[in-house]
N, C-alpha and C positions, 0 to 999 in steps of 0.2 A: 127259827130263823131270826128271831129278835136279837138273840145274843150275837149272832154272826153279823147282823146288820150293825149293831152297836159297836161290835169289835171292828168291823170294817170302816165305819164312819169314824171311830176313834183313831183307828190306824191312819185313816186319811188325814185327820186333823193333826196327828202327831207327825206324820210325814210332811205335811204342809209346814208345821212349825219348825221342824228340823230343816226343811228346805229354806225357809225364811231365815233361820239362824245361820245356815250355811251361806246364804246369799249375803247376809249382813257381815259375817266374818270375812267372806271372800272380798266383799266390797271394801271393808275396812282395811284388810291386810294385803290382799293379793291384787285386787282390781287396780288400785292406784299404781303399784309398781309395774303391772302388765301394761297399763295404759301409758305410763311414762316411757317404758321400753318401746312400745309401738310408736309413740310420738317421736321419741328420740331416733328410732329407725327411720321413720318418715322424714324427719329433718335431715338425717344423714343421706338418705336417698335423694331428696330434693337438692341438697348441697352437691352431691356427686353429679347429678344431672346438670346443675348449673356450671360446675367445674368442667364437665364434659362439653357443654355448649361453649364455654369460654375457650377451652382447648381447641375445639373445632374451629371457632372463629379465629383464634390465633394462628392455627394451621393455614386457614384460608388467607389470612393476612400475609403470612410468610410466603405462601405460594404466589400471591399477587406481587409481593415485593421481589421474590425471586424472578418472576416473569419480567418485571420492570428492569431488574438488574441484568438479566440475560439480554433483553432488547437493547439496553444501553451498551452492554458489552459488544453485541453484534454491530451496533452503529459505530462504536469506537473502533472495532476491528476493521469495519468497512472503510472508515476514515483513514485509519493507519495504512491499509492496503492501497487506498486511492493515493494517499500522500507518497507512499513508497513508489507506486507506478509513476507518479508525476516526477519524483526525484530521479528515478531511473531514466525516464524519457528525457528529462532535462540534461542529465549527465551524458546519455547517449548522443543527444543533439549537440551538446557542447563538444563532445569528443569528435563527432562528425565534422563540426565546423572547424575545430582545430586541425583535424586531419586534412580537411579540404584546403584550409589556409596554408598548411605546411606543404601539401602537394602542389598547390598553385605557386608557392614560393620556390619550391624545388624546380618546377617546370620553368618558371621565369628565370631562375639562376641558370638552368640548362640552356635556355634560349640565349641568354646573355653570353654564356660561355661559348655556345655554338657561333653566335654572331661575332664574338671577339676572335675566335679561331678562324672564322671565315674571313674576317677583315685582315687578320694577320696573314692568312694564306693568300688573299688577293694582293696584299701589299708585297708579299714575297714574290708572287707571280709577276706583278708589275715591275718590280726591281729586276727580276731575271729577264723579263721581256725587254726592259730598258737596256740592260747590259748586253743582251743578245742583239738588240737592234743597233746599238752603237758599234758592236763588233762587226755585224753584217754591213752596216753603212761604211764603217772604216775600210772593210775589205773591198767593198764595191768602189769606194772613192779611190782607193789605191790603184785599182785596176783601171778605172776610167781616167784618172788624172796622172797617168804616167807621162803624158806629153803636155807641153805648154799650151798648145792650141785648145786642147780639151779643157784645161783649167780656165782659160780666158773665156771660152764659150759658157762654161758653167757660171762664172762670176757675172757675165752680162745677162744671162737668163735670170739669175736671182735678183739683180738690180732692176730689171724690167718688171718683174713681178711685184717688187716692193714699191715701185713708182705707181703701178696701176692700182694698188690697194690703197 
């Protein structure tokens, strides 16, 4: 067993030396590139996370700006609708006022026309009554004044009435 122990301990020492040489070679040639790649990957991941946070923040800012724009647009729309209603109401009111004024003017013209026609009719009736009255009076006087005594009585009656007044 002595030899096996020596061989085993020698093998252990050789394996340890080979392991240390392997570690040294790996450290010298592979460890630095692996660590650089890992560090570079970590930096890339951190940059990507930061860009994602910035993008997320930018999206939130855009959403907030969109909400503000939408609110402003709604306010502007409401103002335009309100102004349109006011203009409509004003135009309708003005049209009603104009129509009322025109209607009143037409009614007044009709009244004046009716009054003028009424006056003309009354004047015509008065003229016809006057002509008719003169004709009737003439006819009555002719009948009553056929003789001289009736004429003298009429003249005396008129003179007496005019002296009394």
